[in-house]
N, CA, C and O atoms as CSV, one atom per row, in Angstrom:
chain,resi,resn,atom,element,x,y,z
A,1,MET,N,N,79.838,39.566,82.547
A,1,MET,CA,C,79.472,40.790,83.241
A,1,MET,C,C,77.962,40.969,83.115
A,1,MET,O,O,77.403,40.798,82.032
A,2,LYS,N,N,77.301,41.313,84.223
A,2,LYS,CA,C,75.858,41.517,84.209
A,2,LYS,C,C,75.526,42.763,83.397
A,2,LYS,O,O,76.341,43.682,83.307
A,3,PRO,N,N,74.312,42.799,82.794
A,3,PRO,CA,C,73.935,43.964,81.976
A,3,PRO,C,C,74.001,45.282,82.740
A,3,PRO,O,O,74.400,46.296,82.167
A,4,THR,N,N,73.620,45.295,84.023
A,4,THR,CA,C,73.652,46.540,84.806
A,4,THR,C,C,75.076,47.027,84.982
A,4,THR,O,O,75.349,48.219,84.845
A,5,LYS,N,N,75.984,46.113,85.285
A,5,LYS,CA,C,77.390,46.497,85.459
A,5,LYS,C,C,77.990,46.941,84.129
A,5,LYS,O,O,78.787,47.879,84.084
A,6,LYS,N,N,77.604,46.263,83.044
A,6,LYS,CA,C,78.113,46.628,81.718
A,6,LYS,C,C,77.631,48.037,81.348
A,6,LYS,O,O,78.396,48.845,80.821
A,7,TYR,N,N,76.359,48.317,81.629
A,7,TYR,CA,C,75.798,49.643,81.354
A,7,TYR,C,C,76.515,50.712,82.186
A,7,TYR,O,O,76.888,51.766,81.671
A,8,LEU,N,N,76.701,50.422,83.481
A,8,LEU,CA,C,77.375,51.369,84.373
A,8,LEU,C,C,78.805,51.628,83.903
A,8,LEU,O,O,79.260,52.772,83.899
A,9,ALA,N,N,79.507,50.582,83.511
A,9,ALA,CA,C,80.879,50.744,83.023
A,9,ALA,C,C,80.896,51.594,81.753
A,9,ALA,O,O,81.785,52.427,81.574
A,10,THR,N,N,79.917,51.385,80.872
A,10,THR,CA,C,79.828,52.168,79.635
A,10,THR,C,C,79.581,53.642,79.942
A,10,THR,O,O,80.190,54.521,79.331
A,11,VAL,N,N,78.679,53.909,80.896
A,11,VAL,CA,C,78.383,55.289,81.285
A,11,VAL,C,C,79.619,55.960,81.873
A,11,VAL,O,O,79.912,57.112,81.554
A,12,ILE,N,N,80.336,55.254,82.721
A,12,ILE,CA,C,81.539,55.825,83.355
A,12,ILE,C,C,82.597,56.141,82.298
A,12,ILE,O,O,83.213,57.207,82.333
A,13,ILE,N,N,82.807,55.221,81.364
A,13,ILE,CA,C,83.802,55.442,80.307
A,13,ILE,C,C,83.383,56.614,79.420
A,13,ILE,O,O,84.199,57.473,79.084
A,14,ALA,N,N,82.099,56.639,79.046
A,14,ALA,CA,C,81.606,57.736,78.193
A,14,ALA,C,C,81.742,59.079,78.888
A,14,ALA,O,O,82.120,60.068,78.260
A,15,THR,N,N,81.436,59.124,80.184
A,15,THR,CA,C,81.554,60.366,80.955
A,15,THR,C,C,83.009,60.824,81.009
A,15,THR,O,O,83.300,62.010,80.856
A,16,GLY,N,N,83.913,59.882,81.225
A,16,GLY,CA,C,85.335,60.216,81.261
A,16,GLY,C,C,85.828,60.749,79.935
A,16,GLY,O,O,86.589,61.716,79.895
A,17,LEU,N,N,85.395,60.120,78.836
A,17,LEU,CA,C,85.793,60.596,77.509
A,17,LEU,C,C,85.225,61.978,77.220
A,17,LEU,O,O,85.916,62.833,76.666
A,18,ALA,N,N,83.963,62.199,77.595
A,18,ALA,CA,C,83.346,63.512,77.376
A,18,ALA,C,C,84.097,64.580,78.161
A,18,ALA,O,O,84.323,65.677,77.652
A,19,GLY,N,N,84.486,64.271,79.395
A,19,GLY,CA,C,85.246,65.215,80.210
A,19,GLY,C,C,86.587,65.539,79.587
A,19,GLY,O,O,87.019,66.692,79.597
A,20,ALA,N,N,87.246,64.531,79.046
A,20,ALA,CA,C,88.544,64.736,78.398
A,20,ALA,C,C,88.397,65.610,77.157
A,20,ALA,O,O,89.227,66.487,76.917
A,21,VAL,N,N,87.351,65.380,76.370
A,21,VAL,CA,C,87.105,66.191,75.175
A,21,VAL,C,C,86.823,67.634,75.567
A,21,VAL,O,O,87.353,68.558,74.949
A,22,PHE,N,N,85.990,67.841,76.596
A,22,PHE,CA,C,85.663,69.195,77.049
A,22,PHE,C,C,86.918,69.913,77.530
A,22,PHE,O,O,87.129,71.077,77.189
A,23,ALA,N,N,87.754,69.237,78.319
A,23,ALA,CA,C,88.991,69.851,78.817
A,23,ALA,C,C,89.905,70.221,77.654
A,23,ALA,O,O,90.540,71.275,77.670
A,24,SER,N,N,89.971,69.355,76.646
A,24,SER,CA,C,90.800,69.625,75.479
A,24,SER,C,C,90.278,70.840,74.713
A,24,SER,O,O,91.060,71.681,74.271
A,25,GLN,N,N,88.951,70.930,74.556
A,25,GLN,CA,C,88.364,72.068,73.856
A,25,GLN,C,C,88.582,73.360,74.632
A,25,GLN,O,O,88.843,74.399,74.027
A,26,ALA,N,N,88.481,73.317,75.957
A,26,ALA,CA,C,88.699,74.516,76.780
A,26,ALA,C,C,90.132,75.015,76.614
A,26,ALA,O,O,90.357,76.219,76.497
A,27,LYS,N,N,91.102,74.101,76.604
A,27,LYS,CA,C,92.497,74.504,76.409
A,27,LYS,C,C,92.694,75.103,75.023
A,27,LYS,O,O,93.449,76.061,74.855
A,28,GLU,N,N,92.004,74.529,74.019
A,28,GLU,CA,C,92.115,75.037,72.659
A,28,GLU,C,C,91.553,76.453,72.559
A,28,GLU,O,O,92.136,77.302,71.885
A,29,VAL,N,N,90.431,76.715,73.220
A,29,VAL,CA,C,89.840,78.051,73.216
A,29,VAL,C,C,90.788,79.040,73.869
A,29,VAL,O,O,90.980,80.142,73.355
A,30,GLN,N,N,91.392,78.662,75.006
A,30,GLN,CA,C,92.341,79.547,75.679
A,30,GLN,C,C,93.538,79.833,74.772
A,30,GLN,O,O,94.006,80.969,74.693
A,31,LEU,N,N,94.026,78.806,74.095
A,31,LEU,CA,C,95.159,78.983,73.189
A,31,LEU,C,C,94.768,79.890,72.029
A,31,LEU,O,O,95.538,80.767,71.639
A,32,ASN,N,N,93.567,79.681,71.473
A,32,ASN,CA,C,93.096,80.534,70.379
A,32,ASN,C,C,92.987,81.981,70.831
A,32,ASN,O,O,93.367,82.883,70.085
A,33,ASP,N,N,92.470,82.229,72.052
A,33,ASP,CA,C,92.387,83.586,72.581
A,33,ASP,C,C,93.774,84.195,72.743
A,33,ASP,O,O,93.980,85.369,72.436
A,34,ALA,N,N,94.716,83.405,73.221
A,34,ALA,CA,C,96.075,83.911,73.419
A,34,ALA,C,C,96.704,84.291,72.082
A,34,ALA,O,O,97.369,85.321,71.974
A,35,VAL,N,N,96.494,83.465,71.076
A,35,VAL,CA,C,97.032,83.760,69.741
A,35,VAL,C,C,96.372,85.010,69.177
A,35,VAL,O,O,97.051,85.884,68.638
A,36,ALA,N,N,95.048,85.098,69.300
A,36,ALA,CA,C,94.326,86.271,68.786
A,36,ALA,C,C,94.768,87.539,69.506
A,36,ALA,O,O,94.930,88.583,68.873
A,37,ALA,N,N,94.963,87.463,70.819
A,37,ALA,CA,C,95.409,88.632,71.588
A,37,ALA,C,C,96.801,89.061,71.136
A,37,ALA,O,O,97.076,90.253,71.003
A,38,ALA,N,N,97.667,88.098,70.904
A,38,ALA,CA,C,99.037,88.423,70.477
A,38,ALA,C,C,99.055,89.046,69.084
A,38,ALA,O,O,99.928,89.858,68.778
A,39,GLU,N,N,98.095,88.670,68.242
A,39,GLU,CA,C,98.056,89.178,66.870
A,39,GLU,C,C,97.201,90.435,66.710
A,39,GLU,O,O,97.139,91.003,65.620
A,40,ALA,N,N,96.543,90.875,67.782
A,40,ALA,CA,C,95.653,92.038,67.703
A,40,ALA,C,C,96.439,93.304,67.382
A,40,ALA,O,O,97.570,93.474,67.838
A,41,SER,N,N,95.837,94.185,66.600
A,41,SER,CA,C,96.464,95.472,66.277
A,41,SER,C,C,96.624,96.333,67.526
A,41,SER,O,O,97.604,97.063,67.669
A,42,VAL,N,N,95.644,96.237,68.433
A,42,VAL,CA,C,95.665,96.984,69.692
A,42,VAL,C,C,96.084,96.009,70.784
A,42,VAL,O,O,95.354,95.066,71.093
A,43,ASN,N,N,97.257,96.234,71.368
A,43,ASN,CA,C,97.725,95.312,72.397
A,43,ASN,C,C,97.114,95.636,73.762
A,43,ASN,O,O,96.374,96.610,73.902
A,44,LEU,N,N,97.425,94.822,74.755
A,44,LEU,CA,C,96.865,94.979,76.089
A,44,LEU,C,C,97.123,96.375,76.663
A,44,LEU,O,O,96.201,97.011,77.173
A,45,ASN,N,N,98.344,96.847,76.585
A,45,ASN,CA,C,98.665,98.169,77.143
A,45,ASN,C,C,97.888,99.287,76.445
A,45,ASN,O,O,97.404,100.213,77.095
A,46,SER,N,N,97.775,99.194,75.128
A,46,SER,CA,C,97.026,100.213,74.390
A,46,SER,C,C,95.553,100.185,74.762
A,46,SER,O,O,94.935,101.234,74.947
A,47,ALA,N,N,94.988,98.981,74.872
A,47,ALA,CA,C,93.576,98.854,75.255
A,47,ALA,C,C,93.347,99.444,76.638
A,47,ALA,O,O,92.347,100.123,76.873
A,48,LEU,N,N,94.263,99.185,77.540
A,48,LEU,CA,C,94.170,99.723,78.901
A,48,LEU,C,C,94.231,101.246,78.886
A,48,LEU,O,O,93.439,101.904,79.560
A,49,ASN,N,N,95.152,101.804,78.133
A,49,ASN,CA,C,95.276,103.268,78.047
A,49,ASN,C,C,94.046,103.897,77.403
A,49,ASN,O,O,93.589,104.952,77.843
A,50,LEU,N,N,93.502,103.255,76.357
A,50,LEU,CA,C,92.288,103.776,75.718
A,50,LEU,C,C,91.119,103.782,76.692
A,50,LEU,O,O,90.345,104.738,76.735
A,51,ALA,N,N,90.992,102.717,77.471
A,51,ALA,CA,C,89.905,102.635,78.458
A,51,ALA,C,C,90.073,103.710,79.531
A,51,ALA,O,O,89.092,104.326,79.947
A,52,LEU,N,N,91.296,103.936,79.977
A,52,LEU,CA,C,91.537,104.944,81.016
A,52,LEU,C,C,91.359,106.370,80.492
A,52,LEU,O,O,91.105,107.285,81.275
A,53,GLN,N,N,91.488,106.567,79.193
A,53,GLN,CA,C,91.169,107.875,78.607
A,53,GLN,C,C,89.660,108.102,78.609
A,53,GLN,O,O,89.191,109.234,78.734
A,54,GLU,N,N,88.919,107.025,78.470
A,54,GLU,CA,C,87.454,107.091,78.443
A,54,GLU,C,C,86.870,107.269,79.851
A,54,GLU,O,O,85.930,108.038,80.053
A,55,VAL,N,N,87.440,106.549,80.813
A,55,VAL,CA,C,86.964,106.592,82.208
A,55,VAL,C,C,88.175,106.821,83.105
A,55,VAL,O,O,89.091,106.000,83.144
A,56,HIS,N,N,88.174,107.921,83.811
A,56,HIS,CA,C,89.284,108.221,84.716
A,56,HIS,C,C,89.122,107.399,85.981
A,56,HIS,O,O,88.057,107.387,86.598
A,57,GLY,N,N,90.193,106.711,86.360
A,57,GLY,CA,C,90.152,105.882,87.550
A,57,GLY,C,C,91.335,104.928,87.574
A,57,GLY,O,O,92.406,105.233,87.050
A,58,THR,N,N,91.127,103.773,88.188
A,58,THR,CA,C,92.168,102.772,88.351
A,58,THR,C,C,91.728,101.477,87.682
A,58,THR,O,O,90.646,100.964,87.966
A,59,ALA,N,N,92.552,100.959,86.809
A,59,ALA,CA,C,92.235,99.684,86.165
A,59,ALA,C,C,92.365,98.565,87.194
A,59,ALA,O,O,93.358,98.480,87.916
A,60,VAL,N,N,91.357,97.716,87.248
A,60,VAL,CA,C,91.387,96.594,88.190
A,60,VAL,C,C,91.389,95.250,87.473
A,60,VAL,O,O,91.545,94.210,88.113
A,61,GLY,N,N,91.219,95.255,86.163
A,61,GLY,CA,C,91.269,94.007,85.419
A,61,GLY,C,C,91.210,94.249,83.928
A,61,GLY,O,O,90.584,95.201,83.462
A,62,VAL,N,N,91.871,93.375,83.182
A,62,VAL,CA,C,91.809,93.425,81.723
A,62,VAL,C,C,92.029,92.010,81.210
A,62,VAL,O,O,92.909,91.292,81.685
A,63,LYS,N,N,91.207,91.616,80.222
A,63,LYS,CA,C,91.382,90.299,79.620
A,63,LYS,C,C,90.882,90.331,78.186
A,63,LYS,O,O,90.056,91.162,77.809
A,64,PHE,N,N,91.399,89.417,77.413
A,64,PHE,CA,C,90.972,89.262,76.021
A,64,PHE,C,C,89.907,88.185,76.016
A,64,PHE,O,O,90.126,87.088,76.531
A,65,GLU,N,N,88.748,88.492,75.433
A,65,GLU,CA,C,87.664,87.523,75.463
A,65,GLU,C,C,86.777,87.652,74.233
A,65,GLU,O,O,86.922,88.569,73.425
A,66,ASP,N,N,85.863,86.710,74.120
A,66,ASP,CA,C,84.861,86.716,73.063
A,66,ASP,C,C,83.597,87.328,73.641
A,66,ASP,O,O,83.109,86.885,74.681
A,67,HIS,N,N,83.065,88.340,72.976
A,67,HIS,CA,C,81.820,88.975,73.420
A,67,HIS,C,C,80.834,88.921,72.266
A,67,HIS,O,O,80.977,89.638,71.276
A,68,ASN,N,N,79.833,88.063,72.403
A,68,ASN,CA,C,78.823,87.879,71.346
A,68,ASN,C,C,79.461,87.576,69.984
A,68,ASN,O,O,79.051,88.113,68.955
A,69,GLY,N,N,80.465,86.712,70.006
A,69,GLY,CA,C,81.113,86.304,68.763
A,69,GLY,C,C,82.197,87.231,68.270
A,69,GLY,O,O,82.797,86.974,67.226
A,70,GLN,N,N,82.466,88.306,68.996
A,70,GLN,CA,C,83.482,89.277,68.578
A,70,GLN,C,C,84.597,89.315,69.616
A,70,GLN,O,O,84.321,89.437,70.810
A,71,PRO,N,N,85.853,89.213,69.181
A,71,PRO,CA,C,86.952,89.341,70.136
A,71,PRO,C,C,87.036,90.778,70.643
A,71,PRO,O,O,86.880,91.726,69.873
A,72,VAL,N,N,87.283,90.929,71.933
A,72,VAL,CA,C,87.385,92.254,72.541
A,72,VAL,C,C,88.397,92.220,73.686
A,72,VAL,O,O,88.699,91.167,74.248
A,73,TRP,N,N,88.901,93.390,74.006
A,73,TRP,CA,C,89.612,93.585,75.265
A,73,TRP,C,C,88.552,94.047,76.260
A,73,TRP,O,O,87.895,95.063,76.035
A,74,ALA,N,N,88.383,93.325,77.339
A,74,ALA,CA,C,87.436,93.699,78.387
A,74,ALA,C,C,88.236,94.315,79.527
A,74,ALA,O,O,89.082,93.660,80.136
A,75,VAL,N,N,87.958,95.573,79.803
A,75,VAL,CA,C,88.706,96.319,80.821
A,75,VAL,C,C,87.743,96.730,81.933
A,75,VAL,O,O,86.674,97.282,81.675
A,76,GLU,N,N,88.139,96.452,83.165
A,76,GLU,CA,C,87.329,96.840,84.325
A,76,GLU,C,C,88.075,97.953,85.056
A,76,GLU,O,O,89.254,97.827,85.385
A,77,ILE,N,N,87.354,99.045,85.300
A,77,ILE,CA,C,87.964,100.223,85.922
A,77,ILE,C,C,87.154,100.648,87.138
A,77,ILE,O,O,85.926,100.715,87.087
A,78,LEU,N,N,87.850,100.933,88.227
A,78,LEU,CA,C,87.225,101.573,89.377
A,78,LEU,C,C,87.336,103.066,89.113
A,78,LEU,O,O,88.412,103.652,89.233
A,79,ALA,N,N,86.206,103.676,88.750
A,79,ALA,CA,C,86.189,105.084,88.364
A,79,ALA,C,C,86.405,105.979,89.579
A,79,ALA,O,O,86.260,105.549,90.723
A,80,SER,N,N,86.751,107.220,89.306
A,80,SER,CA,C,87.012,108.175,90.386
A,80,SER,C,C,85.767,108.424,91.246
A,80,SER,O,O,85.894,108.857,92.391
A,81,ASN,N,N,84.571,108.159,90.717
A,81,ASN,CA,C,83.346,108.308,91.509
A,81,ASN,C,C,82.970,107.012,92.231
A,81,ASN,O,O,81.868,106.886,92.765
A,82,GLN,N,N,83.906,106.045,92.240
A,82,GLN,CA,C,83.773,104.753,92.917
A,82,GLN,C,C,82.848,103.765,92.206
A,82,GLN,O,O,82.538,102.717,92.771
A,83,GLU,N,N,82.402,104.063,90.994
A,83,GLU,CA,C,81.663,103.092,90.191
A,83,GLU,C,C,82.650,102.126,89.546
A,83,GLU,O,O,83.755,102.515,89.167
A,84,VAL,N,N,82.252,100.889,89.427
A,84,VAL,CA,C,83.049,99.932,88.669
A,84,VAL,C,C,82.489,99.926,87.254
A,84,VAL,O,O,81.314,99.623,87.044
A,85,ARG,N,N,83.335,100.262,86.286
A,85,ARG,CA,C,82.921,100.364,84.884
A,85,ARG,C,C,83.540,99.225,84.074
A,85,ARG,O,O,84.698,98.861,84.281
A,86,ASN,N,N,82.769,98.677,83.165
A,86,ASN,CA,C,83.252,97.661,82.223
A,86,ASN,C,C,83.305,98.284,80.834
A,86,ASN,O,O,82.308,98.807,80.337
A,87,LEU,N,N,84.471,98.222,80.221
A,87,LEU,CA,C,84.629,98.739,78.874
A,87,LEU,C,C,85.079,97.615,77.955
A,87,LEU,O,O,85.899,96.776,78.329
A,88,LEU,N,N,84.528,97.612,76.750
A,88,LEU,CA,C,84.939,96.665,75.722
A,88,LEU,C,C,85.644,97.451,74.628
A,88,LEU,O,O,85.094,98.404,74.075
A,89,ILE,N,N,86.867,97.038,74.325
A,89,ILE,CA,C,87.701,97.721,73.336
A,89,ILE,C,C,87.912,96.790,72.142
A,89,ILE,O,O,88.283,95.628,72.308
A,90,ASP,N,N,87.672,97.310,70.942
A,90,ASP,CA,C,87.888,96.537,69.721
A,90,ASP,C,C,89.393,96.346,69.524
A,90,ASP,O,O,90.123,97.332,69.422
A,91,PRO,N,N,89.871,95.105,69.469
A,91,PRO,CA,C,91.311,94.873,69.340
A,91,PRO,C,C,91.877,95.212,67.960
A,91,PRO,O,O,93.094,95.276,67.789
A,92,ALA,N,N,91.009,95.428,66.988
A,92,ALA,CA,C,91.480,95.788,65.646
A,92,ALA,C,C,91.570,97.295,65.468
A,92,ALA,O,O,92.488,97.790,64.814
A,93,THR,N,N,90.615,98.033,66.050
A,93,THR,CA,C,90.542,99.481,65.805
A,93,THR,C,C,90.838,100.338,67.027
A,93,THR,O,O,91.222,101.499,66.889
A,94,GLY,N,N,90.667,99.782,68.217
A,94,GLY,CA,C,90.822,100.573,69.439
A,94,GLY,C,C,89.571,101.330,69.819
A,94,GLY,O,O,89.579,102.083,70.793
A,95,ASN,N,N,88.490,101.147,69.070
A,95,ASN,CA,C,87.226,101.819,69.395
A,95,ASN,C,C,86.635,101.241,70.676
A,95,ASN,O,O,86.718,100.039,70.929
A,96,VAL,N,N,86.038,102.118,71.479
A,96,VAL,CA,C,85.321,101.674,72.666
A,96,VAL,C,C,83.944,101.206,72.201
A,96,VAL,O,O,83.140,102.002,71.716
A,97,LEU,N,N,83.683,99.921,72.352
A,97,LEU,CA,C,82.428,99.331,71.892
A,97,LEU,C,C,81.341,99.412,72.952
A,97,LEU,O,O,80.152,99.452,72.636
A,98,GLN,N,N,81.760,99.435,74.208
A,98,GLN,CA,C,80.789,99.481,75.310
A,98,GLN,C,C,81.447,100.102,76.532
A,98,GLN,O,O,82.627,99.875,76.800
A,99,ASN,N,N,80.680,100.876,77.258
A,99,ASN,CA,C,81.122,101.493,78.507
A,99,ASN,C,C,79.916,101.440,79.436
A,99,ASN,O,O,78.980,102.227,79.295
A,100,SER,N,N,79.942,100.511,80.381
A,100,SER,CA,C,78.766,100.318,81.234
A,100,SER,C,C,79.168,100.125,82.691
A,100,SER,O,O,80.304,99.773,83.007
A,101,ILE,N,N,78.193,100.367,83.568
A,101,ILE,CA,C,78.402,100.099,84.995
A,101,ILE,C,C,78.380,98.600,85.195
A,101,ILE,O,O,77.526,97.909,84.640
A,102,ASP,N,N,79.302,98.094,85.976
A,102,ASP,CA,C,79.346,96.672,86.288
A,102,ASP,C,C,78.020,96.258,86.911
A,102,ASP,O,O,77.537,96.925,87.826
A,103,SER,N,N,77.430,95.182,86.440
A,103,SER,CA,C,76.099,94.781,86.916
A,103,SER,C,C,76.093,94.463,88.402
A,103,SER,O,O,75.105,94.755,89.075
A,104,ILE,N,N,77.147,93.882,88.935
A,104,ILE,CA,C,77.202,93.599,90.370
A,104,ILE,C,C,77.291,94.900,91.150
A,104,ILE,O,O,76.641,95.053,92.184
A,105,ASP,N,N,78.094,95.838,90.659
A,105,ASP,CA,C,78.203,97.141,91.317
A,105,ASP,C,C,76.851,97.844,91.303
A,105,ASP,O,O,76.462,98.456,92.298
A,106,ARG,N,N,76.133,97.763,90.186
A,106,ARG,CA,C,74.811,98.386,90.077
A,106,ARG,C,C,73.844,97.770,91.096
A,106,ARG,O,O,73.091,98.497,91.744
A,107,GLN,N,N,73.857,96.451,91.245
A,107,GLN,CA,C,72.984,95.784,92.218
A,107,GLN,C,C,73.321,96.225,93.637
A,107,GLN,O,O,72.428,96.490,94.442
A,108,ASP,N,N,74.613,96.302,93.936
A,108,ASP,CA,C,75.027,96.739,95.277
A,108,ASP,C,C,74.556,98.159,95.553
A,108,ASP,O,O,74.057,98.446,96.642
A,109,ARG,N,N,74.710,99.048,94.578
A,109,ARG,CA,C,74.269,100.445,94.764
A,109,ARG,C,C,72.763,100.531,94.928
A,109,ARG,O,O,72.269,101.310,95.743
A,110,ASP,N,N,72.021,99.729,94.150
A,110,ASP,CA,C,70.557,99.726,94.282
A,110,ASP,C,C,70.133,99.253,95.655
A,110,ASP,O,O,69.193,99.796,96.236
A,111,ASN,N,N,70.813,98.249,96.181
A,111,ASN,CA,C,70.484,97.741,97.524
A,111,ASN,C,C,70.771,98.779,98.594
A,111,ASN,O,O,70.007,98.919,99.548
A,112,VAL,N,N,71.872,99.509,98.439
A,112,VAL,CA,C,72.206,100.560,99.414
A,112,VAL,C,C,71.156,101.666,99.348
A,112,VAL,O,O,70.703,102.155,100.383
A,113,ASP,N,N,70.768,102.062,98.137
A,113,ASP,CA,C,69.760,103.118,97.969
A,113,ASP,C,C,68.442,102.722,98.605
A,113,ASP,O,O,67.774,103.562,99.208
A,114,ARG,N,N,68.056,101.465,98.485
A,114,ARG,CA,C,66.780,101.012,99.057
A,114,ARG,C,C,66.811,100.982,100.579
A,114,ARG,O,O,65.788,101.158,101.241
A,115,ASN,N,N,68.025,100.752,101.129
A,115,ASN,CA,C,68.147,100.641,102.584
A,115,ASN,C,C,68.321,101.994,103.267
A,115,ASN,O,O,68.270,102.075,104.495
A,116,ASP,N,N,68.523,103.043,102.500
A,116,ASP,CA,C,68.722,104.384,103.098
A,116,ASP,C,C,67.400,105.010,103.516
A,116,ASP,O,O,67.382,106.127,104.032
């Protein structure tokens, strides 16, 4: 086998192995999140209810995720004033860690304000 073909074959094999490792790690992270969510003191329904007590509106999404190294319930709510709010709920205590306007919603509102 010529050196160029040998090098190319090595690169292709290495790329395939790296992809397989990355896919395996991604599945492991998802599994770890699922286990952590199942073991959380505050379950999905409780996190959703806590968020809706904080912001009146309609829940449009909720997921368990890592936020800056801390597991959280991330809840997205369409508030009664039509703002999209993102809330982070501590899965151990139920405390609201963050309540902010969705950055995309904020950009859209800023663009509308500039065009008026």
